[in-house]
Backbone and ligand atoms as CSV (ligand in chain L), in Angstrom:
chain,resi,resn,atom,element,x,y,z
A,1,MET,N,N,0.844,-1.238,-0.103
A,1,MET,CA,C,0.000,0.042,0.005
A,1,MET,C,C,0.630,1.213,0.047
A,2,SER,N,N,0.537,2.156,-0.786
A,2,SER,CA,C,1.368,3.321,-0.792
A,2,SER,C,C,0.769,4.437,0.380
A,3,THR,N,N,1.752,5.079,0.604
A,3,THR,CA,C,1.559,6.057,1.638
A,3,THR,C,C,0.809,7.273,1.232
A,4,PRO,N,N,-0.470,7.344,1.988
A,4,PRO,CA,C,-1.425,8.632,1.533
A,4,PRO,C,C,-0.691,9.888,1.531
A,5,GLU,N,N,-1.179,10.654,0.483
A,5,GLU,CA,C,-0.466,12.040,0.240
A,5,GLU,C,C,-1.163,12.868,1.266
A,6,LEU,N,N,-0.084,13.773,1.809
A,6,LEU,CA,C,-0.364,14.655,3.178
A,6,LEU,C,C,-1.179,15.845,2.341
A,7,LEU,N,N,-2.032,16.574,3.249
A,7,LEU,CA,C,-2.829,17.491,2.909
A,7,LEU,C,C,-2.260,18.909,3.483
A,8,PRO,N,N,-2.418,19.954,2.627
A,8,PRO,CA,C,-1.930,21.201,3.468
A,8,PRO,C,C,-3.096,21.618,4.350
A,9,ILE,N,N,-2.475,21.810,5.597
A,9,ILE,CA,C,-3.445,22.468,6.716
A,9,ILE,C,C,-3.441,23.918,6.641
A,10,LEU,N,N,-4.790,24.397,6.603
A,10,LEU,CA,C,-5.125,26.000,6.709
A,10,LEU,C,C,-4.649,26.519,7.996
A,11,ARG,N,N,-4.238,27.629,8.059
A,11,ARG,CA,C,-3.426,28.458,9.175
A,11,ARG,C,C,-4.717,29.565,9.646
A,12,TYR,N,N,-4.711,29.661,10.881
A,12,TYR,CA,C,-5.349,30.883,11.357
A,12,TYR,C,C,-4.557,32.146,10.819
A,13,PRO,N,N,-5.095,33.212,10.387
A,13,PRO,CA,C,-6.591,33.715,10.496
A,13,PRO,C,C,-7.361,33.447,9.020
A,14,ASP,N,N,-7.005,32.319,8.373
A,14,ASP,CA,C,-7.399,32.008,7.047
A,14,ASP,C,C,-8.918,32.041,7.064
A,15,PRO,N,N,-9.607,33.030,6.282
A,15,PRO,CA,C,-11.350,32.897,6.638
A,15,PRO,C,C,-11.941,31.561,6.331
A,16,ARG,N,N,-11.407,30.675,5.433
A,16,ARG,CA,C,-11.942,29.513,5.134
A,16,ARG,C,C,-12.179,28.672,6.307
A,17,LEU,N,N,-11.464,28.969,7.533
A,17,LEU,CA,C,-11.509,28.119,8.550
A,17,LEU,C,C,-12.659,28.350,9.342
A,18,ASN,N,N,-13.404,29.582,8.901
A,18,ASN,CA,C,-14.659,29.939,9.580
A,18,ASN,C,C,-15.985,29.323,8.551
A,19,THR,N,N,-15.778,28.626,7.857
A,19,THR,CA,C,-16.868,27.926,6.988
A,19,THR,C,C,-17.450,26.841,7.783
A,20,VAL,N,N,-18.864,26.867,7.532
A,20,VAL,CA,C,-19.693,25.817,8.337
A,20,VAL,C,C,-19.787,24.643,7.427
A,21,ALA,N,N,-19.436,23.593,8.104
A,21,ALA,CA,C,-19.242,22.321,7.051
A,21,ALA,C,C,-20.567,21.600,6.787
A,22,GLN,N,N,-20.810,20.815,5.861
A,22,GLN,CA,C,-22.055,20.193,5.435
A,22,GLN,C,C,-21.989,18.757,5.661
A,23,PRO,N,N,-23.179,18.134,5.879
A,23,PRO,CA,C,-23.139,16.714,6.294
A,23,PRO,C,C,-22.232,16.073,5.144
A,24,VAL,N,N,-21.851,14.952,5.591
A,24,VAL,CA,C,-21.283,13.912,4.579
A,24,VAL,C,C,-22.522,12.982,3.959
A,25,VAL,N,N,-22.689,12.921,2.853
A,25,VAL,CA,C,-23.856,12.174,2.186
A,25,VAL,C,C,-23.331,10.847,1.403
A,26,ALA,N,N,-22.136,10.775,1.086
A,26,ALA,CA,C,-21.573,9.509,0.238
A,26,ALA,C,C,-20.378,8.869,0.970
A,27,PHE,N,N,-20.836,7.644,1.375
A,27,PHE,CA,C,-19.740,6.879,2.048
A,27,PHE,C,C,-19.117,5.978,1.137
A,28,ASP,N,N,-18.180,6.646,0.175
A,28,ASP,CA,C,-17.421,5.870,-0.784
A,28,ASP,C,C,-16.013,5.756,-0.653
A,29,ASP,N,N,-15.483,5.137,-1.833
A,29,ASP,CA,C,-14.080,4.949,-1.752
A,29,ASP,C,C,-13.261,6.562,-1.742
A,30,ARG,N,N,-13.832,7.469,-2.241
A,30,ARG,CA,C,-13.450,9.044,-2.115
A,30,ARG,C,C,-13.461,9.647,-0.755
A,31,LEU,N,N,-14.296,9.165,0.165
A,31,LEU,CA,C,-14.565,9.269,1.451
A,31,LEU,C,C,-13.181,8.765,2.269
A,32,ARG,N,N,-13.197,7.454,2.054
A,32,ARG,CA,C,-12.176,6.754,2.630
A,32,ARG,C,C,-10.940,7.209,2.429
A,33,GLU,N,N,-10.661,7.575,1.036
A,33,GLU,CA,C,-9.358,8.173,0.684
A,33,GLU,C,C,-9.080,9.472,1.381
A,34,LEU,N,N,-10.232,10.136,1.650
A,34,LEU,CA,C,-9.929,11.416,2.353
A,34,LEU,C,C,-9.546,11.034,3.880
A,35,VAL,N,N,-10.227,10.254,4.427
A,35,VAL,CA,C,-10.123,9.842,5.822
A,35,VAL,C,C,-8.527,9.224,6.020
A,36,ASP,N,N,-8.031,8.623,5.042
A,36,ASP,CA,C,-6.789,7.944,5.182
A,36,ASP,C,C,-5.796,9.386,5.020
A,37,ARG,N,N,-5.952,10.209,4.178
A,37,ARG,CA,C,-5.129,11.346,3.935
A,37,ARG,C,C,-5.129,12.302,5.192
A,38,MET,N,N,-6.241,12.390,5.794
A,38,MET,CA,C,-6.190,13.099,7.042
A,38,MET,C,C,-5.672,12.476,8.167
A,39,PHE,N,N,-5.562,11.168,8.494
A,39,PHE,CA,C,-5.101,10.509,9.460
A,39,PHE,C,C,-3.259,10.694,9.041
A,40,ALA,N,N,-3.130,10.526,7.963
A,40,ALA,CA,C,-1.452,10.582,7.594
A,40,ALA,C,C,-1.045,12.001,7.835
A,41,THR,N,N,-1.930,13.107,7.489
A,41,THR,CA,C,-1.541,14.536,7.662
A,41,THR,C,C,-1.434,14.852,9.182
A,42,MET,N,N,-2.424,14.188,10.109
A,42,MET,CA,C,-2.563,14.549,11.536
A,42,MET,C,C,-1.273,13.781,12.224
A,43,TYR,N,N,-1.444,12.541,11.925
A,43,TYR,CA,C,0.028,11.880,12.484
A,43,TYR,C,C,1.399,12.572,11.902
A,44,ASP,N,N,1.477,12.951,10.730
A,44,ASP,CA,C,2.787,13.660,10.261
A,44,ASP,C,C,2.945,14.801,11.433
A,45,ALA,N,N,1.691,15.662,11.344
A,45,ALA,CA,C,2.062,17.031,12.307
A,45,ALA,C,C,1.921,16.658,13.703
A,46,HIS,N,N,1.719,15.682,14.336
A,46,HIS,CA,C,1.925,15.237,15.773
A,46,HIS,C,C,0.769,15.702,16.319
A,47,GLY,N,N,-0.467,15.724,15.679
A,47,GLY,CA,C,-1.671,16.427,16.156
A,47,GLY,C,C,-2.438,15.075,16.817
A,48,ILE,N,N,-3.485,15.542,17.465
A,48,ILE,CA,C,-4.248,14.481,18.243
A,48,ILE,C,C,-5.721,14.480,17.521
A,49,GLY,N,N,-6.147,15.630,16.643
A,49,GLY,CA,C,-7.411,15.596,16.053
A,49,GLY,C,C,-6.921,16.681,14.940
A,50,LEU,N,N,-7.971,16.279,13.828
A,50,LEU,CA,C,-8.086,17.042,12.758
A,50,LEU,C,C,-9.379,16.937,12.034
A,51,ALA,N,N,-9.943,18.167,11.662
A,51,ALA,CA,C,-11.263,18.488,11.154
A,51,ALA,C,C,-10.890,18.637,9.986
A,52,ALA,N,N,-12.043,18.069,8.849
A,52,ALA,CA,C,-12.029,18.292,7.472
A,52,ALA,C,C,-11.846,19.869,7.387
A,53,THR,N,N,-12.406,20.542,7.742
A,53,THR,CA,C,-12.435,22.126,7.685
A,53,THR,C,C,-11.139,22.552,7.565
A,54,GLN,N,N,-10.277,21.689,8.474
A,54,GLN,CA,C,-8.895,22.523,8.508
A,54,GLN,C,C,-7.976,22.082,7.180
A,55,VAL,N,N,-8.376,21.205,6.433
A,55,VAL,CA,C,-7.913,20.928,5.251
A,55,VAL,C,C,-8.526,21.457,4.034
A,56,ASP,N,N,-9.628,22.292,4.192
A,56,ASP,CA,C,-10.346,23.067,3.235
A,56,ASP,C,C,-11.401,22.104,2.524
A,57,VAL,N,N,-11.840,21.198,3.392
A,57,VAL,CA,C,-12.760,20.229,2.775
A,57,VAL,C,C,-14.116,20.412,3.870
A,58,HIS,N,N,-15.225,21.069,3.413
A,58,HIS,CA,C,-16.149,21.611,4.117
A,58,HIS,C,C,-17.349,20.569,4.541
A,59,GLN,N,N,-16.864,19.450,4.955
A,59,GLN,CA,C,-17.734,18.328,5.191
A,59,GLN,C,C,-17.549,17.836,6.835
A,60,ARG,N,N,-18.850,17.407,7.431
A,60,ARG,CA,C,-18.854,17.201,8.772
A,60,ARG,C,C,-17.922,15.907,8.969
A,61,LEU,N,N,-16.684,15.887,8.964
A,61,LEU,CA,C,-15.908,14.729,9.227
A,61,LEU,C,C,-14.494,15.207,10.037
A,62,ILE,N,N,-14.333,14.183,10.970
A,62,ILE,CA,C,-13.229,14.386,12.067
A,62,ILE,C,C,-12.372,13.245,12.176
A,63,VAL,N,N,-11.070,13.279,12.394
A,63,VAL,CA,C,-10.169,12.340,12.593
A,63,VAL,C,C,-9.574,12.659,14.007
A,64,ILE,N,N,-9.347,11.607,14.911
A,64,ILE,CA,C,-8.770,11.800,16.433
A,64,ILE,C,C,-7.994,10.580,16.534
A,65,ASP,N,N,-6.831,10.791,17.251
A,65,ASP,CA,C,-6.096,9.654,17.768
A,65,ASP,C,C,-5.425,10.338,19.024
A,66,VAL,N,N,-6.076,10.110,20.424
A,66,VAL,CA,C,-5.327,10.758,21.606
A,66,VAL,C,C,-4.459,9.836,22.455
A,67,SER,N,N,-4.327,8.462,21.636
A,67,SER,CA,C,-3.539,7.550,22.475
A,67,SER,C,C,-2.098,7.822,22.222
A,68,GLU,N,N,-1.460,7.515,23.465
A,68,GLU,CA,C,0.047,7.777,23.425
A,68,GLU,C,C,0.986,7.012,22.334
A,69,THR,N,N,0.204,5.736,22.114
A,69,THR,CA,C,0.801,4.953,21.078
A,69,THR,C,C,0.710,5.181,19.481
A,70,ARG,N,N,-0.471,6.256,19.564
A,70,ARG,CA,C,-0.535,6.567,17.928
A,70,ARG,C,C,-1.275,5.438,17.275
A,71,ASP,N,N,-2.173,4.459,18.174
A,71,ASP,CA,C,-2.850,3.812,17.117
A,71,ASP,C,C,-4.051,3.296,17.485
A,72,GLN,N,N,-4.863,4.216,17.892
A,72,GLN,CA,C,-6.383,4.134,18.193
A,72,GLN,C,C,-7.092,5.096,17.421
A,73,PRO,N,N,-6.862,5.157,15.980
A,73,PRO,CA,C,-7.621,6.031,15.103
A,73,PRO,C,C,-9.154,6.032,15.200
A,74,LEU,N,N,-9.552,7.105,15.345
A,74,LEU,CA,C,-11.094,7.453,15.618
A,74,LEU,C,C,-11.788,8.224,14.588
A,75,VAL,N,N,-12.823,7.729,13.750
A,75,VAL,CA,C,-13.224,8.402,12.567
A,75,VAL,C,C,-14.925,8.893,13.113
A,76,LEU,N,N,-15.068,10.324,13.181
A,76,LEU,CA,C,-16.285,10.679,13.435
A,76,LEU,C,C,-17.102,11.361,12.369
A,77,ILE,N,N,-18.218,11.045,11.648
A,77,ILE,CA,C,-18.781,11.512,10.548
A,77,ILE,C,C,-20.087,12.126,11.119
A,78,ASN,N,N,-20.415,13.272,10.540
A,78,ASN,CA,C,-21.537,13.768,10.983
A,78,ASN,C,C,-21.871,13.649,12.541
A,79,PRO,N,N,-21.157,14.050,13.504
A,79,PRO,CA,C,-21.203,13.765,14.886
A,79,PRO,C,C,-22.193,14.802,15.353
A,80,VAL,N,N,-22.896,14.155,16.406
A,80,VAL,CA,C,-23.978,15.129,17.098
A,80,VAL,C,C,-23.689,15.013,18.520
A,81,ILE,N,N,-23.574,15.852,19.540
A,81,ILE,CA,C,-23.439,15.792,20.800
A,81,ILE,C,C,-24.798,15.652,21.477
A,82,ASP,N,N,-24.909,14.403,22.073
A,82,ASP,CA,C,-26.441,14.023,22.882
A,82,ASP,C,C,-26.459,14.653,24.094
A,83,TRP,N,N,-25.250,14.785,24.635
A,83,TRP,CA,C,-25.322,15.166,26.068
A,83,TRP,C,C,-23.617,15.868,26.322
A,84,ALA,N,N,-23.722,16.693,27.332
A,84,ALA,CA,C,-22.529,17.299,27.486
A,84,ALA,C,C,-22.763,17.745,28.962
A,85,SER,N,N,-21.671,17.194,29.830
A,85,SER,CA,C,-21.491,17.462,31.288
A,85,SER,C,C,-21.764,18.828,31.700
A,86,PRO,N,N,-22.508,19.158,32.859
A,86,PRO,CA,C,-22.632,20.403,33.177
A,86,PRO,C,C,-21.377,20.956,33.898
A,87,GLU,N,N,-20.799,20.189,34.354
A,87,GLU,CA,C,-19.232,20.393,34.974
A,87,GLU,C,C,-18.349,20.804,33.731
A,88,THR,N,N,-17.701,21.904,33.849
A,88,THR,CA,C,-16.487,22.183,33.057
A,88,THR,C,C,-15.387,22.340,33.524
A,89,ARG,N,N,-14.299,22.568,32.656
A,89,ARG,CA,C,-12.939,22.588,33.269
A,89,ARG,C,C,-11.966,23.377,31.944
A,90,LYS,N,N,-11.349,24.493,32.655
A,90,LYS,CA,C,-10.495,25.051,31.685
A,90,LYS,C,C,-9.091,24.424,31.453
A,91,GLY,N,N,-8.840,24.127,30.408
A,91,GLY,CA,C,-7.669,23.322,30.121
A,91,GLY,C,C,-6.919,24.091,28.781
A,92,GLU,N,N,-5.748,23.817,28.923
A,92,GLU,CA,C,-4.735,24.302,27.662
A,92,GLU,C,C,-4.813,23.615,26.565
A,93,GLU,N,N,-5.304,24.312,25.272
A,93,GLU,CA,C,-5.400,23.743,24.050
A,93,GLU,C,C,-4.539,24.334,23.005
A,94,GLY,N,N,-4.331,23.472,22.019
A,94,GLY,CA,C,-3.504,23.826,20.988
A,94,GLY,C,C,-4.162,23.286,19.679
A,95,CYS,N,N,-3.713,23.905,18.456
A,95,CYS,CA,C,-4.458,23.454,17.274
A,95,CYS,C,C,-3.470,23.512,15.987
A,96,LEU,N,N,-3.493,22.545,15.025
A,96,LEU,CA,C,-2.646,22.454,14.055
A,96,LEU,C,C,-2.754,23.544,13.131
A,97,SER,N,N,-3.919,24.245,13.107
A,97,SER,CA,C,-4.087,25.465,12.339
A,97,SER,C,C,-3.774,27.015,13.126
A,98,VAL,N,N,-3.397,26.602,14.276
A,98,VAL,CA,C,-2.771,27.864,15.113
A,98,VAL,C,C,-1.398,27.193,15.763
A,99,PRO,N,N,-0.276,27.170,14.940
A,99,PRO,CA,C,1.058,26.613,15.536
A,99,PRO,C,C,1.580,27.444,16.365
A,100,GLY,N,N,2.091,26.679,17.631
A,100,GLY,CA,C,2.788,27.275,18.344
A,100,GLY,C,C,1.986,28.107,19.622
A,101,ILE,N,N,0.649,28.289,19.482
A,101,ILE,CA,C,-0.078,28.759,20.397
A,101,ILE,C,C,-0.870,27.843,21.289
A,102,TYR,N,N,-0.850,28.074,22.661
A,102,TYR,CA,C,-1.438,27.276,23.874
A,102,TYR,C,C,-2.307,28.101,24.432
A,103,ASP,N,N,-3.654,28.004,24.678
A,103,ASP,CA,C,-4.251,28.860,25.620
A,103,ASP,C,C,-5.383,28.037,26.455
A,104,GLY,N,N,-5.966,28.425,27.338
A,104,GLY,CA,C,-6.961,27.859,28.093
A,104,GLY,C,C,-8.310,28.171,27.519
A,105,VAL,N,N,-9.096,27.077,27.575
A,105,VAL,CA,C,-10.637,26.945,26.952
A,105,VAL,C,C,-11.351,26.228,28.164
A,106,GLU,N,N,-12.505,26.833,28.293
A,106,GLU,CA,C,-13.510,25.985,29.322
A,106,GLU,C,C,-14.491,24.986,28.385
A,107,ARG,N,N,-14.219,23.777,28.831
A,107,ARG,CA,C,-14.849,22.760,27.851
A,107,ARG,C,C,-15.848,21.698,29.229
A,108,SER,N,N,-16.581,21.130,28.549
A,108,SER,CA,C,-17.413,20.065,29.405
A,108,SER,C,C,-16.391,18.955,29.688
A,109,LEU,N,N,-16.307,18.404,30.845
A,109,LEU,CA,C,-15.553,17.252,31.313
A,109,LEU,C,C,-15.786,16.195,30.320
A,110,ALA,N,N,-17.103,15.765,30.167
A,110,ALA,CA,C,-17.647,14.621,29.515
A,110,ALA,C,C,-18.586,14.878,28.425
A,111,VAL,N,N,-18.421,14.214,27.434
A,111,VAL,CA,C,-19.664,14.261,26.448
A,111,VAL,C,C,-20.089,13.056,25.990
A,112,LYS,N,N,-21.337,12.929,25.356
A,112,LYS,CA,C,-21.643,11.548,24.812
A,112,LYS,C,C,-22.237,11.953,23.393
A,113,ILE,N,N,-21.708,11.332,22.310
A,113,ILE,CA,C,-22.104,11.803,20.930
A,113,ILE,C,C,-22.427,10.412,20.174
A,114,THR,N,N,-23.244,10.863,19.167
A,114,THR,CA,C,-23.388,9.932,18.245
A,114,THR,C,C,-22.710,10.323,16.888
A,115,ALA,N,N,-22.182,9.289,16.302
A,115,ALA,CA,C,-21.372,9.476,14.853
A,115,ALA,C,C,-21.442,8.347,13.785
A,116,LEU,N,N,-21.064,8.618,12.797
A,116,LEU,CA,C,-21.033,7.713,11.762
A,116,LEU,C,C,-19.560,7.152,11.484
A,117,ASP,N,N,-19.068,5.860,11.170
A,117,ASP,CA,C,-17.684,5.674,10.860
A,117,ASP,C,C,-17.623,5.936,9.146
A,118,GLU,N,N,-16.302,5.680,8.706
A,118,GLU,CA,C,-16.304,5.690,7.054
A,118,GLU,C,C,-16.987,4.610,6.374
A,119,GLN,N,N,-17.787,3.725,7.073
A,119,GLN,CA,C,-18.774,2.779,6.400
A,119,GLN,C,C,-19.949,3.270,6.510
A,120,GLY,N,N,-20.262,4.301,7.190
A,120,GLY,CA,C,-21.579,4.842,7.282
A,120,GLY,C,C,-22.283,4.143,8.676
A,121,GLN,N,N,-21.500,3.405,9.479
A,121,GLN,CA,C,-22.135,2.664,10.530
A,121,GLN,C,C,-22.223,3.842,11.915
A,122,SER,N,N,-23.422,3.819,12.319
A,122,SER,CA,C,-23.634,4.767,13.553
A,122,SER,C,C,-23.260,4.108,14.969
A,123,ARG,N,N,-22.478,4.958,15.649
A,123,ARG,CA,C,-22.495,4.449,17.060
A,123,ARG,C,C,-22.124,5.635,17.951
A,124,THR,N,N,-22.492,5.129,19.239
A,124,THR,CA,C,-22.387,6.233,20.331
A,124,THR,C,C,-21.157,6.189,20.981
A,125,ILE,N,N,-20.610,7.314,21.376
A,125,ILE,CA,C,-19.374,7.269,22.046
A,125,ILE,C,C,-19.453,8.312,23.347
A,126,GLU,N,N,-18.951,7.589,24.372
A,126,GLU,CA,C,-19.038,8.415,25.691
A,126,GLU,C,C,-17.578,8.599,26.004
A,127,ALA,N,N,-17.133,10.027,25.957
A,127,ALA,CA,C,-15.818,10.455,26.009
A,127,ALA,C,C,-15.588,11.297,27.416
A,128,GLU,N,N,-14.454,11.085,27.724
A,128,GLU,CA,C,-14.234,12.188,29.055
A,128,GLU,C,C,-12.664,12.408,28.684
A,129,ASP,N,N,-12.325,13.484,29.650
A,129,ASP,CA,C,-11.093,13.787,29.777
A,129,ASP,C,C,-10.360,14.606,28.425
A,130,MET,N,N,-9.464,14.022,28.006
A,130,MET,CA,C,-8.708,14.481,26.735
A,130,MET,C,C,-9.434,14.204,25.527
A,131,LEU,N,N,-10.151,12.927,25.442
A,131,LEU,CA,C,-10.930,12.660,24.384
A,131,LEU,C,C,-12.105,13.715,24.115
A,132,ALA,N,N,-12.769,13.941,25.465
A,132,ALA,CA,C,-13.847,14.753,25.465
A,132,ALA,C,C,-13.350,16.383,24.812
A,133,VAL,N,N,-12.269,16.781,25.466
A,133,VAL,CA,C,-11.940,17.987,24.804
A,133,VAL,C,C,-11.865,17.954,23.355
A,134,CYS,N,N,-11.115,16.968,23.161
A,134,CYS,CA,C,-10.564,17.095,21.615
A,134,CYS,C,C,-11.851,16.866,20.748
A,135,ILE,N,N,-12.726,16.147,21.074
A,135,ILE,CA,C,-14.063,16.221,20.004
A,135,ILE,C,C,-14.786,17.511,20.069
A,136,GLN,N,N,-14.812,18.229,21.500
A,136,GLN,CA,C,-15.471,19.523,21.549
A,136,GLN,C,C,-14.776,20.544,20.482
A,137,HIS,N,N,-13.552,20.379,20.743
A,137,HIS,CA,C,-12.710,21.166,19.913
A,137,HIS,C,C,-12.628,21.034,18.453
A,138,GLU,N,N,-12.828,19.822,18.141
A,138,GLU,CA,C,-12.867,19.492,16.596
A,138,GLU,C,C,-14.260,19.664,16.016
A,139,MET,N,N,-15.293,19.615,16.866
A,139,MET,CA,C,-16.713,19.854,16.278
A,139,MET,C,C,-16.644,21.242,16.249
A,140,ASP,N,N,-16.324,22.215,17.083
A,140,ASP,CA,C,-16.116,23.697,16.796
A,140,ASP,C,C,-15.362,24.007,15.351
A,141,HIS,N,N,-14.755,23.233,14.880
A,141,HIS,CA,C,-14.013,23.584,13.729
A,141,HIS,C,C,-15.125,23.368,12.590
A,142,LEU,N,N,-15.927,22.098,12.899
A,142,LEU,CA,C,-16.925,22.188,11.664
A,142,LEU,C,C,-18.009,23.088,11.872
A,143,MET,N,N,-18.089,23.889,12.936
A,143,MET,CA,C,-19.067,25.150,12.945
A,143,MET,C,C,-18.263,26.302,12.328
A,144,GLY,N,N,-17.187,26.118,11.901
A,144,GLY,CA,C,-16.189,27.336,11.656
A,144,GLY,C,C,-15.561,28.185,12.786
A,145,LYS,N,N,-15.516,27.616,13.765
A,145,LYS,CA,C,-14.990,28.064,14.908
A,145,LYS,C,C,-13.611,27.547,15.535
A,146,VAL,N,N,-12.438,28.174,15.569
A,146,VAL,CA,C,-10.998,28.130,16.012
A,146,VAL,C,C,-10.942,28.496,17.371
A,147,PHE,N,N,-10.124,27.456,18.387
A,147,PHE,CA,C,-10.396,27.836,19.728
A,147,PHE,C,C,-9.864,29.280,20.095
A,148,VAL,N,N,-9.159,29.816,19.367
A,148,VAL,CA,C,-8.600,31.066,19.859
A,148,VAL,C,C,-9.582,32.282,19.795
A,149,GLU,N,N,-10.742,32.006,19.191
A,149,GLU,CA,C,-11.957,32.876,19.198
A,149,GLU,C,C,-12.698,32.684,20.408
A,150,TYR,N,N,-12.096,31.867,21.537
A,150,TYR,CA,C,-12.820,32.115,22.680
A,150,TYR,C,C,-11.994,32.953,23.681
A,151,LEU,N,N,-10.895,33.307,23.128
A,151,LEU,CA,C,-10.109,34.227,23.847
A,151,LEU,C,C,-10.479,35.655,23.662
A,152,SER,N,N,-9.958,36.579,24.594
A,152,SER,CA,C,-10.239,37.895,24.635
A,152,SER,C,C,-9.659,38.535,23.247
A,153,PRO,N,N,-10.492,39.863,22.797
A,153,PRO,CA,C,-9.860,40.289,21.316
A,153,PRO,C,C,-8.548,40.773,21.409
A,154,LEU,N,N,-8.037,41.254,22.557
A,154,LEU,CA,C,-6.570,41.643,22.713
A,154,LEU,C,C,-5.721,40.365,22.244
A,155,LYS,N,N,-5.854,39.237,23.025
A,155,LYS,CA,C,-5.111,38.140,22.928
A,155,LYS,C,C,-5.098,37.588,21.149
A,156,ARG,N,N,-6.358,37.570,21.146
A,156,ARG,CA,C,-6.885,37.101,19.469
A,156,ARG,C,C,-5.911,37.918,18.519
A,157,ASN,N,N,-5.986,39.204,18.801
A,157,ASN,CA,C,-5.228,40.034,17.929
A,157,ASN,C,C,-3.790,39.911,17.795
A,158,ARG,N,N,-3.387,39.574,19.190
A,158,ARG,CA,C,-1.748,39.342,19.343
A,158,ARG,C,C,-1.434,38.047,18.336
A,159,ILE,N,N,-2.282,37.105,18.607
A,159,ILE,CA,C,-2.049,35.735,17.918
A,159,ILE,C,C,-2.089,35.969,16.452
A,160,LYS,N,N,-3.107,36.689,15.749
A,160,LYS,CA,C,-3.301,36.962,14.641
A,160,LYS,C,C,-2.039,37.705,14.226
A,161,THR,N,N,-1.574,38.715,14.671
A,161,THR,CA,C,-0.310,39.612,14.197
A,161,THR,C,C,0.738,38.547,14.187
A,162,LYS,N,N,1.049,37.647,15.347
A,162,LYS,CA,C,2.166,36.708,15.291
A,162,LYS,C,C,2.159,35.864,14.191
A,163,LEU,N,N,0.868,35.142,13.765
A,163,LEU,CA,C,0.844,34.087,12.909
A,163,LEU,C,C,1.188,34.891,11.460
A,164,LEU,N,N,0.444,36.014,11.025
A,164,LEU,CA,C,0.828,36.486,9.863
A,164,LEU,C,C,2.018,36.930,9.455
A,165,LYS,N,N,2.868,37.222,10.814
A,165,LYS,CA,C,4.002,37.834,10.526
A,165,LYS,C,C,4.962,36.483,10.166
A,166,ALA,N,N,4.617,35.499,11.074
A,166,ALA,CA,C,5.459,34.009,11.002
A,166,ALA,C,C,5.263,33.851,9.293
A,167,GLU,N,N,4.045,33.812,8.722
A,167,GLU,CA,C,3.716,33.395,7.427
A,167,GLU,C,C,4.642,34.437,6.397
A,168,ARG,N,N,4.479,35.471,6.611
A,168,ARG,CA,C,5.366,36.441,5.977
A,168,ARG,C,C,6.731,36.146,6.022
A,169,ASP,N,N,7.453,35.828,7.064
A,169,ASP,CA,C,8.897,35.615,7.275
A,169,ASP,C,C,9.209,34.179,6.477
A,170,ALA,N,N,8.097,33.305,6.420
A,170,ALA,CA,C,8.445,32.031,5.862
A,170,ALA,C,C,8.451,32.238,4.277
A,171,ARG,N,N,7.910,33.395,4.030
A,171,ARG,CA,C,7.590,33.470,2.394
A,171,ARG,C,C,8.892,34.218,1.910
A,172,ASP,N,N,9.333,35.025,2.733
A,172,ASP,CA,C,10.691,36.038,2.449
A,172,ASP,C,C,12.001,35.065,2.240
L,1,ZN,ZN,ZN,-7.933,22.847,16.054
């Protein structure tokens, strides 16, 4: 089997990251190829989650692997949150679309979701701790929301300036 080709990851503040994703309707080889390429891209970037939005595909599709051993891939298609714990915690988050930036975001400690896999099979997943946070973070991407948008306008602008400068420096 050949190695899946990596996909370019959109960087904040790229306005395409604010696109609201549409439900996946076709569970075909094209979808499964996209899933493979998203996993390869996520592992290559040492990420624990990647939403299709981040690779400029505006469909409700997420890949996740929060395991230390990087061998527990999880595909979430058309995910819906059925329940989110009222208990929340503020934890530090990062994002492959916001490289080098980490900041605190308040999230539910546990969630229960229903999602399809790449074969179109539905299942319910109960998640807590890091997996719960990761699911909430990635589902925000599908709604066009990047985690830094929870931060104060002052912090957000500082991050925007920093990333735009890094992009310019990389081009020069
Ligand atoms: Zn992210």
